[in-house]
N, C-alpha and C positions, 0 to 999 in steps of 0.2 A: 193595781199600780196606777190606774188612771186618776185615783184620788190625789196622788202626788202632784200630777199636772194641775189639777184644780187648785191645790194649795199654792203652787207656784204662780199661777195666773192671778188669783185673787190677791196674793201678796204683791205682785207686780203692779196691779191696778191701784191698790190702796196706797202704795208709795209713790207711784208715778204722778198722781194728781197733785200731791204736795210737792214733789220734786221739781215741778215746773217753777214754782215760786222760789224755791231754794236756789235754783240755778240763776234765775233772773236777779235775785237779790245778792248774788255772790256768796251764798252760804253753803256751798257744796261741801267744803271741808268741815263745816260745823256739823254736818250730818255724820261725818266720820267720827268726830269727837263724841257725839251723842250715842252712836251705835256701840261705842266701846265703853264709855263711862257708865251707861245704864247697868252694866254688869255689877257695879258697886251697889246700886240700889237692889238688884236681885239678890246679891249675896247677903246684904244686911237684912232684908226682909225674910230671907230663908233662915237666917240665924234666929230671928224672932219667932217665926211660925213653925220652923222645921218641917215645912210642907212645900214641895216644889209646885203644887197645883193651887196654892193659895192665891186669891186675887190680890192679896197684899203685895205680891211680887211685882205685879204691874204697877200698883200704886207707888211702891218704893222706887222702881226704875224710872217712873215718870217724874217723881220729885227730884231725883238725881239728874235727870235730863234737863229739867228746868234750872236746877242749880248750876249745871254746867254752862248753860246759856247766860245765866246771870253773872257768873264769874268772868266769862269771856268779855261780856259787855262792860263789866266793872273795870277790868284791866284796860280795855280799849279806851274807855272814857277818860282815863288818866292822860291819854295822848303821849305816853312814854314809849309804848310799843305798838306795833301794827297788829292787824287782825290775825294774820297767820301765826305770828309769834304768840299771841294770847291763846289761840287755839292749841298750839303746840304745848304750851306750859300746862294748861288746865287738863287737856286730853291725856297727856302722859302721866300726870300726877295722879288723877283719879283712877285711871285704868291700872296703874301700877299698884295702888292700894287694893283694888279688887283682885288682881292677880295674886298678890301676897296672901290675902284672906282665903282665896280659893285653894291655893297650893298648901297653905298651912293648916286650915281647919275644915276644908270640904273636899279633900282629895279622894274620899271614898264614896262620893255621891255623883250625880249626873253633871254637876257643875265642873267639868274638866275643860282645859284650855282649848283642846282641839275642837270639841263640839261648839264652844263659844265662838271660835273664829270661823270655822268652816260650816257649822250647822249639820244637821242630819235630817234633811227633808224627807228622806226615804222612810224614816221612822214615824213621820207625822200621822199616818193612818192608824198606827197602833194605839194612840191615845184618842179614844172616841167618846162621843157624847150622844145620848138619846134625846131626840127632839121630835115631838108629835109622832112617835112611833117609828121614826127614821133614825138610823145610825149614821153618823158622819164623823170625820176627824174633828177633834176639838179645835185644832188650829184653823181649819176651814171655817168653822162657825165663828170663832173670834175675829178672824180677819175679814169675814164678810160684814160683820157688824161695824168694824173699823172703816171699811170701805164706804159703807152707807153714811157713817158719821162724817167722813172726809168730804164726800160729795155734797152732803147737806151744808156743811160749813162753807165750802167754796160757792155754792149756789146762793146762800144767804149773804155772804160778805164779798161777793165777786167784785163789786164796784170799789169797795174799800181796799181790797187786796190789790186791785189793779192800780189804783191811784197811789197808794202807799208804796208800791213796788217801783213804779216808774217816776213818780214825782213826790217824794216824802215831804218836801217843803210845802208844796201846794196842798197836800193832804192835811198837814197841820193847820194851814191857814183856813181851810174850809171846815175845820172842826173835827176831822177824823183823828182818833187817838192811834197814832202809829205804834206806840208802845204796846197798847192793848192788842192790836192786830198781830203784832210781832210775837207776843207771848202766847196768844191763842194758836197761832200757826206752829210755833216751836213746841207748844204743849202737845198738839196733835202729832207732830213729828216724833216726839218722844214716845207717846202712846203707841203709835204705829210701829216704831222701831222695836220696842220691847215686845209687842205682840208677835211680830215676825221673827224676833230674836231666836227663840227656841227652835223654830222650824227650819230656818234657812241660815242662821249664823250672822255674825257681824259683817263679814265681807260681802255677802250677797245683798244684805240690807242696803249697804252703801251703793252698790251697783244698781239696785232697783230704784233708789231715789234719784240718782244722778244720770246714769247712762241714757235712758229713754228721753229725758228732758233735753239733754245736751244734743242728742241726735236730731230731735225735732226742731230745736233752735236753729240748726243749720238750714232748714228747709222752709220754715214759715216765720212770719214776724207778728202776726196777730195772736193775741193771748189765747183766745178761744180755740183757734186752730192748733196752737202749740199744745194745749191740754189734750185735745182729741188725738193728735198725732203721737204725743208722748204715750198715751194709753195703748195705741196700736203697736208701737215699738215695744212696749212692755210685754204685751201678749206674744209678739213674735219672738222676742228674746227668750222668754221663759219656755215657750213651746219648743223652739229649736234646741235650747239648752237641755230640756228634758229628753228629747229624742237622742241627742248626741251622748248625753250622760248614760242613757240606757244601752245604746249601741256599743259604746266603747268601755262601759263599766268603769267610769271615772266619777270623780266628785261632781254631784249635781250643781253645787255652787260654783265650782271652777268652770264647768262646761257652760253654764248660763252666763257667767261673767265674760268668758272668752267669746261667746257668740255676740254679746253686746258690743265688745270691742271691735269685732270684725265688721258688724253692721255699721257702727259709728265710722270706722275707717273708710268703708265703701262710700257712705254718704259724704264724708269729708273730702274724699278725693274726686268724686264724679258729679256732685251736685252743681247746678249752674253757676254757683259762686264759690265752688270748692277749689282745691289746690290745683288740679289739672287745668280747670277752666281759667284760673288766674294766671298760671304759667303760660298757657297758650295765648291768652289775651295780651300779656306783656310782650311775648315774642312778636305777635302781630303788630302791636304798637311800635315796637322797636324797628321792625321792617318798614312800616309806613313812615316813621320819622326819618329813617335813613334815606329812603327814596325821595321824600320831600326835600331833604337838605341837599341831595344831589341836584335836584331840579332848581332849587333856589340858588345854588352855587353857579349853575350854568346860566342863570338869568342875569348874573352880574356882567357888566361890560367887559371886564378883563378876563372873564372865564367862560366866554360863550362857546368855545370849543376846547374840550379837554381829552387828554389821552387816558388810557387805562391806568398808567402809572401815576398820573396826576390825581385822579380820583381816589385811587387806593391810598396814596400818601396823605391826601387831605383828610380822609375819614378813618384811616387806620384799618382798612378792610383787607382781609386775606383774599386769595384767589376765589375760593368757594363763595364767600359772601358777596364779592364783587359781581361775579357772573350771575348769581341768583337775582340780585337787585337790578342789574343792567338788563337781563333777559326780560324781567317783568316790565320795565320801562319801555323796552323796544317793542314787545308784543302789544302793549297798550297804546303805542304810538305817542308816547310822551317825549321820546328822544329819537334821534336817527344817527347813523354812523356814516361818516365820510372820511376817507383817507386816514383810517385808524384813530379818528377823533369823534367824540360824541358831542352833539349839540341839540338844543331844544327844537321840537316841532311847534307848529301853531297851537296844537292842543296842549303841549307842555307849557307854552307861554301863557295860555289861558288859565291853566291850573295854578301857576305861580302868581298870576295877577289876582285870582280869586283868593288864594291863600293869604296874600298880603292884605287884602281888604278885610278878610275874615278875622285875622289876628292883629290888624292895624299895624303892620310892619312898614317901615320906611321904604320908599322906592329907591332902587339902585341907580 
């Protein structure tokens, strides 16, 4: 069963290196469309060859994948509909045709809808190939080749991919063909998707392309670092998904996708620029602003000594917020209390003077 893990890891790596550019280019949902519409190419090629192991299935699926991209861009270029609408129209139409063909003419073969969507990675080791006297799963061999091709492509065209991803206008000015790079990238996405299609299904293919790259994007900003970290997350997701799938006896695709979601949420919530950090930063900023406004108010001639009720009324503070802010100002010697009234100390006056100079506020 360890071969199942190998298939998952190689699949994850082959998709993750391309997924980085899909995420940065805003093409994540295009992957969803490709991973479903390639079924049409598989079905048509199967009808021609009547052989599920024929290499023409990969060729047919790749052609349909590129055709999907072409149709989406064609509709988008009319400027009548946006990208998401174009993807929705093309994706559902081509996938619907494939489903009709499968259910009508191929219901007695391996091309069933459940396998198409969820995949059967546990069956990958059953389809084997002999290579230099070693026996290995055919999916592992094919995906290893795809992984090598993808790495070579990114290595050779790294500069072009980087420039066309972040500044397509500049890329065109200096002579890079953004269209050629785009179709080369999407062609490899189609080939990778269809190669992984039989082993892991359409759902996990989408997850492998998008989840590691999105998670890595939250942590790093350099492209090279994002590619490396995306591959690391891809291995972690597939390894943990394999472990949980085996332990709980559930769908390997579902377990892997769920693990990827959990890891993404953890990174999203706790990274230095994540949700929790942002919320805490906003709360600190709000407290700092409120305290500064209290001091600035006391620095005005007509408000040099204020009661609790006057401060609460002016800033709309409840008792809890008032005492928290006042306690901080008292402990740090910004204000002092005399006869139930609060007024600035020398340090408080220095702070307000510095604040006015810093933000060029008029003196009171």
